[in-house]
Structure formats: C-alpha cells, structure tokens
PyMOL Python script that loads the backbone (N, CA, C, O; Angstrom):
from pymol import cmd

cmd.read_pdbstr("""\
ATOM      1  N   UNK A   1      12.104  -9.726  18.436  1.00  0.00           N
ATOM      2  CA  UNK A   1      11.284 -10.051  16.577  1.00  0.00           C
ATOM      3  C   UNK A   1      12.570 -10.206  15.821  1.00  0.00           C
ATOM      4  O   UNK A   1      13.484  -9.391  15.946  1.00  0.00           O
ATOM      5  N   UNK A   2      12.628 -11.104  15.149  1.00  0.00           N
ATOM      6  CA  UNK A   2      13.315 -10.868  13.994  1.00  0.00           C
ATOM      7  C   UNK A   2      13.110 -10.034  13.144  1.00  0.00           C
ATOM      8  O   UNK A   2      11.920  -9.780  12.958  1.00  0.00           O
ATOM      9  N   UNK A   3      14.398  -9.081  12.071  1.00  0.00           N
ATOM     10  CA  UNK A   3      14.123  -8.418  11.236  1.00  0.00           C
ATOM     11  C   UNK A   3      14.297  -9.606  10.167  1.00  0.00           C
ATOM     12  O   UNK A   3      15.362 -10.170   9.919  1.00  0.00           O
ATOM     13  N   UNK A   4      12.796  -9.936   9.460  1.00  0.00           N
ATOM     14  CA  UNK A   4      12.893 -10.969   8.829  1.00  0.00           C
ATOM     15  C   UNK A   4      11.652 -10.863   7.958  1.00  0.00           C
ATOM     16  O   UNK A   4      10.705 -11.267   8.632  1.00  0.00           O
ATOM     17  N   UNK A   5      11.288 -10.524   6.852  1.00  0.00           N
ATOM     18  CA  UNK A   5      10.080 -10.670   5.999  1.00  0.00           C
ATOM     19  C   UNK A   5       9.392 -11.909   6.230  1.00  0.00           C
ATOM     20  O   UNK A   5       9.884 -13.037   6.251  1.00  0.00           O
ATOM     21  N   UNK A   6       8.512 -11.658   6.357  1.00  0.00           N
ATOM     22  CA  UNK A   6       7.342 -13.136   6.285  1.00  0.00           C
ATOM     23  C   UNK A   6       7.145 -13.696   4.889  1.00  0.00           C
ATOM     24  O   UNK A   6       6.658 -14.817   4.742  1.00  0.00           O
ATOM     25  N   UNK A   7       7.382 -13.207   4.221  1.00  0.00           N
ATOM     26  CA  UNK A   7       7.022 -14.203   3.234  1.00  0.00           C
ATOM     27  C   UNK A   7       8.156 -14.433   2.685  1.00  0.00           C
ATOM     28  O   UNK A   7       8.464 -15.624   2.729  1.00  0.00           O
ATOM     29  N   UNK A   8       9.193 -13.492   1.986  1.00  0.00           N
ATOM     30  CA  UNK A   8      10.427 -14.230   1.778  1.00  0.00           C
ATOM     31  C   UNK A   8      11.466 -14.347   2.003  1.00  0.00           C
ATOM     32  O   UNK A   8      12.322 -14.308   1.119  1.00  0.00           O
ATOM     33  N   UNK A   9      11.789 -14.566   3.502  1.00  0.00           N
ATOM     34  CA  UNK A   9      12.165 -14.661   4.141  1.00  0.00           C
ATOM     35  C   UNK A   9      13.699 -13.925   4.105  1.00  0.00           C
ATOM     36  O   UNK A   9      14.849 -14.316   4.303  1.00  0.00           O
ATOM     37  N   UNK A  10      13.308 -13.139   3.881  1.00  0.00           N
ATOM     38  CA  UNK A  10      14.969 -12.009   3.411  1.00  0.00           C
ATOM     39  C   UNK A  10      15.335 -11.385   4.674  1.00  0.00           C
ATOM     40  O   UNK A  10      14.336 -10.851   5.155  1.00  0.00           O
ATOM     41  N   UNK A  11      16.406 -11.233   5.431  1.00  0.00           N
ATOM     42  CA  UNK A  11      16.696 -11.023   6.756  1.00  0.00           C
ATOM     43  C   UNK A  11      17.923 -10.388   6.070  1.00  0.00           C
ATOM     44  O   UNK A  11      18.168 -10.406   4.864  1.00  0.00           O
ATOM     45  N   UNK A  12      19.042  -9.519   7.588  1.00  0.00           N
ATOM     46  CA  UNK A  12      19.792  -9.163   7.635  1.00  0.00           C
ATOM     47  C   UNK A  12      21.498  -9.475   6.905  1.00  0.00           C
ATOM     48  O   UNK A  12      21.811 -10.506   7.500  1.00  0.00           O
ATOM     49  N   UNK A  13      22.061  -9.310   6.463  1.00  0.00           N
ATOM     50  CA  UNK A  13      23.343  -9.685   5.760  1.00  0.00           C
ATOM     51  C   UNK A  13      24.146  -8.822   6.399  1.00  0.00           C
ATOM     52  O   UNK A  13      23.892  -7.740   6.928  1.00  0.00           O
ATOM     53  N   UNK A  14      25.388  -9.574   6.263  1.00  0.00           N
ATOM     54  CA  UNK A  14      26.443  -8.702   7.161  1.00  0.00           C
ATOM     55  C   UNK A  14      27.857  -8.738   6.597  1.00  0.00           C
ATOM     56  O   UNK A  14      28.004  -9.533   5.668  1.00  0.00           O
ATOM     57  N   UNK A  15      28.600  -8.253   6.856  1.00  0.00           N
ATOM     58  CA  UNK A  15      29.944  -7.561   5.401  1.00  0.00           C
ATOM     59  C   UNK A  15      30.939  -6.857   5.727  1.00  0.00           C
ATOM     60  O   UNK A  15      30.834  -6.039   6.640  1.00  0.00           O
ATOM     61  N   UNK A  16      32.151  -7.043   5.018  1.00  0.00           N
ATOM     62  CA  UNK A  16      33.058  -5.594   5.624  1.00  0.00           C
ATOM     63  C   UNK A  16      32.817  -3.915   4.299  1.00  0.00           C
ATOM     64  O   UNK A  16      32.726  -3.866   3.073  1.00  0.00           O
ATOM     65  N   UNK A  17      32.793  -2.630   5.578  1.00  0.00           N
ATOM     66  CA  UNK A  17      32.727  -2.198   4.550  1.00  0.00           C
ATOM     67  C   UNK A  17      34.138  -1.651   4.317  1.00  0.00           C
ATOM     68  O   UNK A  17      35.050  -1.446   5.117  1.00  0.00           O
ATOM     69  N   UNK A  18      34.027  -1.401   2.457  1.00  0.00           N
ATOM     70  CA  UNK A  18      35.835  -1.244   2.452  1.00  0.00           C
ATOM     71  C   UNK A  18      36.236  -0.044   2.026  1.00  0.00           C
ATOM     72  O   UNK A  18      35.736   0.508   1.046  1.00  0.00           O
ATOM     73  N   UNK A  19      37.406   0.572   2.911  1.00  0.00           N
ATOM     74  CA  UNK A  19      37.644   2.100   2.443  1.00  0.00           C
ATOM     75  C   UNK A  19      38.118   2.584   1.490  1.00  0.00           C
ATOM     76  O   UNK A  19      37.815   2.015   0.441  1.00  0.00           O
ATOM     77  N   UNK A  20      38.723   3.381   1.414  1.00  0.00           N
ATOM     78  CA  UNK A  20      39.416   3.291  -0.305  1.00  0.00           C
ATOM     79  C   UNK A  20      40.859   3.085  -0.031  1.00  0.00           C
ATOM     80  O   UNK A  20      41.681   3.034  -0.946  1.00  0.00           O
ATOM     81  N   UNK A  21      41.252   2.934   1.536  1.00  0.00           N
ATOM     82  CA  UNK A  21      42.575   2.966   1.985  1.00  0.00           C
ATOM     83  C   UNK A  21      42.739   1.243   2.181  1.00  0.00           C
ATOM     84  O   UNK A  21      43.742   0.736   2.684  1.00  0.00           O
ATOM     85  N   UNK A  22      41.328   0.308   1.588  1.00  0.00           N
ATOM     86  CA  UNK A  22      41.363  -1.060   1.642  1.00  0.00           C
ATOM     87  C   UNK A  22      40.720  -0.784   3.408  1.00  0.00           C
ATOM     88  O   UNK A  22      39.570  -1.210   3.295  1.00  0.00           O
ATOM     89  N   UNK A  23      40.846  -0.401   4.614  1.00  0.00           N
ATOM     90  CA  UNK A  23      40.985  -0.257   5.789  1.00  0.00           C
ATOM     91  C   UNK A  23      38.701  -1.096   5.673  1.00  0.00           C
ATOM     92  O   UNK A  23      37.624  -0.641   5.287  1.00  0.00           O
ATOM     93  N   UNK A  24      39.156  -2.309   6.234  1.00  0.00           N
ATOM     94  CA  UNK A  24      37.587  -3.503   6.331  1.00  0.00           C
ATOM     95  C   UNK A  24      37.167  -3.280   7.853  1.00  0.00           C
ATOM     96  O   UNK A  24      37.709  -3.694   8.877  1.00  0.00           O
ATOM     97  N   UNK A  25      36.208  -2.619   7.705  1.00  0.00           N
ATOM     98  CA  UNK A  25      35.103  -3.234   9.245  1.00  0.00           C
ATOM     99  C   UNK A  25      33.932  -3.399   8.713  1.00  0.00           C
ATOM    100  O   UNK A  25      33.640  -3.363   7.517  1.00  0.00           O
ATOM    101  N   UNK A  26      33.186  -3.602   9.716  1.00  0.00           N
ATOM    102  CA  UNK A  26      31.856  -4.548   9.810  1.00  0.00           C
ATOM    103  C   UNK A  26      30.547  -3.500   9.589  1.00  0.00           C
ATOM    104  O   UNK A  26      30.092  -2.361   9.692  1.00  0.00           O
ATOM    105  N   UNK A  27      30.348  -4.936   9.185  1.00  0.00           N
ATOM    106  CA  UNK A  27      29.007  -3.319   9.142  1.00  0.00           C
ATOM    107  C   UNK A  27      27.453  -4.215   8.880  1.00  0.00           C
ATOM    108  O   UNK A  27      27.550  -5.352   9.340  1.00  0.00           O
ATOM    109  N   UNK A  28      26.277  -3.972   8.339  1.00  0.00           N
ATOM    110  CA  UNK A  28      24.792  -4.725   8.565  1.00  0.00           C
ATOM    111  C   UNK A  28      24.182  -4.023   7.468  1.00  0.00           C
ATOM    112  O   UNK A  28      24.107  -2.795   7.420  1.00  0.00           O
ATOM    113  N   UNK A  29      23.571  -5.121   6.233  1.00  0.00           N
ATOM    114  CA  UNK A  29      22.671  -4.450   5.490  1.00  0.00           C
ATOM    115  C   UNK A  29      21.185  -5.079   6.025  1.00  0.00           C
ATOM    116  O   UNK A  29      20.844  -6.230   6.300  1.00  0.00           O
ATOM    117  N   UNK A  30      20.442  -3.740   6.044  1.00  0.00           N
ATOM    118  CA  UNK A  30      18.742  -4.546   6.805  1.00  0.00           C
ATOM    119  C   UNK A  30      18.535  -4.332   6.067  1.00  0.00           C
ATOM    120  O   UNK A  30      18.941  -3.407   5.363  1.00  0.00           O
ATOM    121  N   UNK A  31      17.593  -5.322   5.842  1.00  0.00           N
ATOM    122  CA  UNK A  31      15.590  -5.164   4.634  1.00  0.00           C
ATOM    123  C   UNK A  31      14.941  -4.520   5.122  1.00  0.00           C
ATOM    124  O   UNK A  31      14.660  -4.663   6.312  1.00  0.00           O
ATOM    125  N   UNK A  32      14.308  -3.255   4.123  1.00  0.00           N
ATOM    126  CA  UNK A  32      13.521  -2.557   4.027  1.00  0.00           C
ATOM    127  C   UNK A  32      12.050  -3.016   4.748  1.00  0.00           C
ATOM    128  O   UNK A  32      11.167  -2.851   3.907  1.00  0.00           O
ATOM    129  N   UNK A  33      11.549  -3.483   5.887  1.00  0.00           N
ATOM    130  CA  UNK A  33      10.809  -4.026   6.352  1.00  0.00           C
ATOM    131  C   UNK A  33       9.851  -2.930   6.810  1.00  0.00           C
ATOM    132  O   UNK A  33      10.241  -1.935   7.421  1.00  0.00           O
ATOM    133  N   UNK A  34       8.326  -3.209   6.420  1.00  0.00           N
ATOM    134  CA  UNK A  34       7.409  -2.641   6.789  1.00  0.00           C
ATOM    135  C   UNK A  34       6.259  -3.457   7.514  1.00  0.00           C
ATOM    136  O   UNK A  34       5.943  -4.535   7.010  1.00  0.00           O
ATOM    137  N   UNK A  35       5.583  -3.006   8.704  1.00  0.00           N
ATOM    138  CA  UNK A  35       5.091  -3.592   9.691  1.00  0.00           C
ATOM    139  C   UNK A  35       3.552  -3.489   8.826  1.00  0.00           C
ATOM    140  O   UNK A  35       3.135  -2.364   8.550  1.00  0.00           O
ATOM    141  N   UNK A  36       2.710  -4.775   8.403  1.00  0.00           N
ATOM    142  CA  UNK A  36       1.433  -4.104   7.972  1.00  0.00           C
ATOM    143  C   UNK A  36       0.529  -5.158   8.166  1.00  0.00           C
ATOM    144  O   UNK A  36       1.026  -6.148   8.702  1.00  0.00           O
ATOM    145  N   UNK A  37      -0.750  -5.227   7.859  1.00  0.00           N
ATOM    146  CA  UNK A  37      -1.657  -5.856   8.472  1.00  0.00           C
ATOM    147  C   UNK A  37      -1.588  -6.322   7.132  1.00  0.00           C
ATOM    148  O   UNK A  37      -1.374  -5.587   6.167  1.00  0.00           O
ATOM    149  N   UNK A  38      -1.817  -7.865   7.065  1.00  0.00           N
ATOM    150  CA  UNK A  38      -2.052  -8.200   6.049  1.00  0.00           C
ATOM    151  C   UNK A  38      -2.634  -9.504   5.976  1.00  0.00           C
ATOM    152  O   UNK A  38      -2.125 -10.118   6.914  1.00  0.00           O
ATOM    153  N   UNK A  39      -3.723 -10.546   5.142  1.00  0.00           N
ATOM    154  CA  UNK A  39      -5.270 -11.510   5.330  1.00  0.00           C
ATOM    155  C   UNK A  39      -4.470 -12.481   5.170  1.00  0.00           C
ATOM    156  O   UNK A  39      -4.230 -12.747   3.992  1.00  0.00           O
ATOM    157  N   UNK A  40      -3.793 -13.331   6.222  1.00  0.00           N
ATOM    158  CA  UNK A  40      -3.717 -14.088   5.956  1.00  0.00           C
ATOM    159  C   UNK A  40      -4.273 -15.854   6.104  1.00  0.00           C
ATOM    160  O   UNK A  40      -5.198 -15.868   6.917  1.00  0.00           O
ATOM    161  N   UNK A  41      -4.068 -16.856   5.730  1.00  0.00           N
ATOM    162  CA  UNK A  41      -5.278 -17.471   5.364  1.00  0.00           C
ATOM    163  C   UNK A  41      -6.449 -17.572   6.136  1.00  0.00           C
ATOM    164  O   UNK A  41      -6.901 -18.360   6.967  1.00  0.00           O
ATOM    165  N   UNK A  42      -6.805 -16.491   5.580  1.00  0.00           N
ATOM    166  CA  UNK A  42      -8.099 -15.487   5.916  1.00  0.00           C
ATOM    167  C   UNK A  42      -8.205 -14.594   7.152  1.00  0.00           C
ATOM    168  O   UNK A  42      -9.001 -13.762   7.588  1.00  0.00           O
ATOM    169  N   UNK A  43      -6.694 -15.308   7.629  1.00  0.00           N
ATOM    170  CA  UNK A  43      -6.910 -14.229   9.410  1.00  0.00           C
ATOM    171  C   UNK A  43      -6.526 -13.023   8.936  1.00  0.00           C
ATOM    172  O   UNK A  43      -5.995 -12.924   7.830  1.00  0.00           O
ATOM    173  N   UNK A  44      -6.772 -11.902   9.781  1.00  0.00           N
ATOM    174  CA  UNK A  44      -5.493 -10.644   9.332  1.00  0.00           C
ATOM    175  C   UNK A  44      -4.877 -10.564  10.474  1.00  0.00           C
ATOM    176  O   UNK A  44      -5.514 -10.428  11.519  1.00  0.00           O
ATOM    177  N   UNK A  45      -3.121 -10.660  10.432  1.00  0.00           N
ATOM    178  CA  UNK A  45      -2.287 -10.755  11.407  1.00  0.00           C
ATOM    179  C   UNK A  45      -1.865  -9.533  10.689  1.00  0.00           C
ATOM    180  O   UNK A  45      -2.144  -9.151   9.552  1.00  0.00           O
ATOM    181  N   UNK A  46      -0.817  -8.784  12.005  1.00  0.00           N
ATOM    182  CA  UNK A  46       0.189  -7.887  11.706  1.00  0.00           C
ATOM    183  C   UNK A  46       1.982  -8.588  11.452  1.00  0.00           C
ATOM    184  O   UNK A  46       2.802  -9.170  12.163  1.00  0.00           O
ATOM    185  N   UNK A  47       1.930  -8.207  10.322  1.00  0.00           N
ATOM    186  CA  UNK A  47       3.760  -8.853   9.921  1.00  0.00           C
ATOM    187  C   UNK A  47       4.631  -8.261   9.287  1.00  0.00           C
ATOM    188  O   UNK A  47       4.283  -7.548   8.346  1.00  0.00           O
ATOM    189  N   UNK A  48       5.492  -8.345   9.501  1.00  0.00           N
ATOM    190  CA  UNK A  48       7.008  -7.844   8.984  1.00  0.00           C
ATOM    191  C   UNK A  48       7.079  -7.893   7.319  1.00  0.00           C
ATOM    192  O   UNK A  48       7.403  -9.074   7.189  1.00  0.00           O
ATOM    193  N   UNK A  49       6.980  -7.352   5.916  1.00  0.00           N
ATOM    194  CA  UNK A  49       7.057  -7.526   4.644  1.00  0.00           C
ATOM    195  C   UNK A  49       8.279  -6.442   4.584  1.00  0.00           C
ATOM    196  O   UNK A  49       8.469  -5.408   5.223  1.00  0.00           O
ATOM    197  N   UNK A  50       8.908  -6.988   3.723  1.00  0.00           N
ATOM    198  CA  UNK A  50      10.019  -6.455   2.770  1.00  0.00           C
ATOM    199  C   UNK A  50       9.415  -5.489   1.646  1.00  0.00           C
ATOM    200  O   UNK A  50       8.781  -6.176   0.845  1.00  0.00           O
ATOM    201  N   UNK A  51       9.398  -4.438   1.388  1.00  0.00           N
ATOM    202  CA  UNK A  51       8.850  -3.299   0.360  1.00  0.00           C
ATOM    203  C   UNK A  51       8.765  -4.003  -1.108  1.00  0.00           C
ATOM    204  O   UNK A  51       7.935  -3.704  -1.966  1.00  0.00           O
ATOM    205  N   UNK A  52       9.839  -5.053  -1.241  1.00  0.00           N
ATOM    206  CA  UNK A  52       9.832  -5.348  -2.895  1.00  0.00           C
ATOM    207  C   UNK A  52       8.086  -6.260  -2.640  1.00  0.00           C
ATOM    208  O   UNK A  52       7.033  -5.983  -3.214  1.00  0.00           O
ATOM    209  N   UNK A  53       8.363  -7.496  -1.463  1.00  0.00           N
ATOM    210  CA  UNK A  53       6.979  -8.141  -1.790  1.00  0.00           C
ATOM    211  C   UNK A  53       5.685  -7.245  -1.538  1.00  0.00           C
ATOM    212  O   UNK A  53       4.537  -7.533  -1.877  1.00  0.00           O
ATOM    213  N   UNK A  54       6.016  -6.351  -1.017  1.00  0.00           N
ATOM    214  CA  UNK A  54       4.678  -5.604  -0.857  1.00  0.00           C
ATOM    215  C   UNK A  54       3.999  -4.419  -2.317  1.00  0.00           C
ATOM    216  O   UNK A  54       2.849  -4.010  -2.477  1.00  0.00           O
ATOM    217  N   UNK A  55       5.444  -4.116  -3.298  1.00  0.00           N
ATOM    218  CA  UNK A  55       5.014  -3.860  -4.731  1.00  0.00           C
ATOM    219  C   UNK A  55       4.312  -4.900  -5.554  1.00  0.00           C
ATOM    220  O   UNK A  55       3.229  -4.821  -6.134  1.00  0.00           O
ATOM    221  N   UNK A  56       5.736  -6.553  -5.426  1.00  0.00           N
ATOM    222  CA  UNK A  56       5.165  -7.182  -6.147  1.00  0.00           C
ATOM    223  C   UNK A  56       4.065  -7.876  -6.089  1.00  0.00           C
ATOM    224  O   UNK A  56       3.916  -8.817  -6.869  1.00  0.00           O
ATOM    225  N   UNK A  57       2.908  -7.490  -4.990  1.00  0.00           N
ATOM    226  CA  UNK A  57       1.881  -7.923  -4.638  1.00  0.00           C
ATOM    227  C   UNK A  57       1.673  -9.026  -4.264  1.00  0.00           C
ATOM    228  O   UNK A  57       0.696  -9.598  -4.747  1.00  0.00           O
ATOM    229  N   UNK A  58       2.700  -9.893  -3.045  1.00  0.00           N
ATOM    230  CA  UNK A  58       3.045 -10.954  -2.610  1.00  0.00           C
ATOM    231  C   UNK A  58       2.125 -11.048  -1.456  1.00  0.00           C
ATOM    232  O   UNK A  58       1.925 -12.113  -0.872  1.00  0.00           O
ATOM    233  N   UNK A  59       1.603 -10.001  -1.152  1.00  0.00           N
ATOM    234  CA  UNK A  59       0.903 -10.298  -0.288  1.00  0.00           C
ATOM    235  C   UNK A  59      -0.448  -9.532  -0.129  1.00  0.00           C
ATOM    236  O   UNK A  59      -0.624  -8.462  -0.711  1.00  0.00           O
ATOM    237  N   UNK A  60      -1.476 -10.146   0.734  1.00  0.00           N
ATOM    238  CA  UNK A  60      -2.797  -8.840   0.307  1.00  0.00           C
ATOM    239  C   UNK A  60      -2.756  -8.055   2.019  1.00  0.00           C
ATOM    240  O   UNK A  60      -2.905  -8.509   3.154  1.00  0.00           O
ATOM    241  N   UNK A  61      -2.468  -6.648   1.445  1.00  0.00           N
ATOM    242  CA  UNK A  61      -2.679  -5.697   2.644  1.00  0.00           C
ATOM    243  C   UNK A  61      -4.180  -5.034   2.995  1.00  0.00           C
ATOM    244  O   UNK A  61      -5.075  -4.547   2.304  1.00  0.00           O
ATOM    245  N   UNK A  62      -4.017  -5.232   4.214  1.00  0.00           N
ATOM    246  CA  UNK A  62      -5.603  -4.764   4.304  1.00  0.00           C
ATOM    247  C   UNK A  62      -5.638  -4.158   5.616  1.00  0.00           C
ATOM    248  O   UNK A  62      -5.447  -4.689   6.710  1.00  0.00           O
ATOM    249  N   UNK A  63      -6.110  -2.104   5.122  1.00  0.00           N
ATOM    250  CA  UNK A  63      -6.049  -1.114   5.652  1.00  0.00           C
ATOM    251  C   UNK A  63      -7.196  -0.928   6.434  1.00  0.00           C
ATOM    252  O   UNK A  63      -7.330   0.098   7.100  1.00  0.00           O
TER     253      UNK A  63
END
""", "prot")
cmd.dss("prot")
cmd.show_as("cartoon", "prot")
cmd.util.cbc("prot")
cmd.orient("prot")
C-alpha cells in the first residue's frame, strides 16, 4: 500500500538532512496519514487520508 493521501495525493518526499558541518545524508519526509472509514460515493471504504484533509473536512468520516 502506497503512503499517499486519497484526497490530495500527498506522498513521501525525499531530500537531504544537512548537518552543521554540511554533511548531507538522504532522508524522507512522510505525510501524517490516518487510515479511516470514509463515505466515498455513497459507499463506506477504508482509505488513507492526511490529517490536513481530515481537519479541513474534505472527507466525510464515518464512525
């Protein structure tokens, strides 16, 4: 399963961690994804949604 938001398609980014002495090492930044039950097209599905989309109300969560 991909680490990607089902609403905004936010996914893992990669880059360099740069120390004070400018030594660069590879690292990744992962989005804060939550696996939630959501009402999508009238059906209840489990989807990965980032917390920003949940907070903004872009997905209707089913409890």
